[in-house]
C-alpha positions in Angstrom: 0.0 -0.2 0.0 1.4 3.9 -1.2 0.8 6.3 1.6 1.5 9.7 0.5 1.6 13.2 2.7 1.2 16.6 0.8 2.3 19.2 3.4 2.1 22.6 2.3 3.3 25.6 3.6 1.3 28.2 4.0 2.6 31.9 4.8 0.8 34.8 3.5 0.4 38.1 3.4 -3.2 39.3 4.5 -5.2 42.2 2.1 -5.9 45.5 3.7 -9.2 45.0 6.4 -9.9 41.3 5.7 -9.7 37.9 6.3 -8.5 37.0 3.2 -4.6 36.1 2.6 -2.5 35.5 -0.3 -0.2 33.0 0.0 3.4 34.2 -0.8 4.5 32.6 -4.1 8.1 33.6 -3.1 7.7 31.6 0.6 5.1 29.2 -0.8 5.8 25.4 -1.9 4.0 22.1 -1.4 5.7 19.8 -0.9 5.6 15.3 -0.3 6.8 12.1 0.5 5.6 8.8 -1.3 7.7 5.4 -1.2 10.1 4.3 -4.3 9.7 1.0 -5.4 9.5 -0.3 -1.5 13.0 0.6 -1.0 12.6 3.8 0.2 10.9 7.4 0.7 11.1 10.1 -1.9 10.7 13.2 -1.0 10.1 16.9 -3.1 9.2 19.6 -3.8 5.9 21.5 -6.3 8.0 24.8 -6.1 4.8 27.4 -8.4 2.2 27.3 -5.8 -0.7 30.0 -5.6 -3.7 30.1 -4.2 -5.7 32.5 -1.3 -7.5 30.9 2.1 -10.6 33.0 4.1 -9.5 32.6 8.1 -12.5 33.7 10.0 -12.7 33.8 14.6 -8.6 32.2 14.0 -10.0 29.6 12.0 -9.0 28.5 8.2 -12.4 28.4 7.1 -11.3 27.9 3.5 -8.2 27.4 1.3 -7.8 27.6 -2.9 -4.8 26.7 -4.3 -3.0 26.4 -7.7 -0.2 23.8 -7.8 1.6 23.9 -11.3 2.5 19.7 -11.2 5.4 21.0 -14.2 7.0 22.9 -11.4 8.0 19.6 -9.4 11.3 19.3 -8.1 12.7 15.7 -6.7 16.3 16.9 -6.9 16.9 14.3 -9.6 16.4 16.4 -13.0 16.7 12.8 -14.5 13.9 12.0 -12.7 11.9 15.0 -13.2 11.9 14.8 -16.7 9.6 11.6 -17.2 
């Protein structure tokens, strides 16, 4: 059984006088870890992440994120190319 974990660092810049936040592209990425050929874990990141979130009363109410699949980086150019 394969398990995939996707974590995102949500660093956001607040818009003026609102509870809506926009992810800062220079400070945001999505990371993942998967089992690779039953030999060990493979980690990587998607470098292009855009999105926004809404916070209401200190609770995240809505998250809308787009991840550019072509921005994958597994720290191996040959692997990322196929």
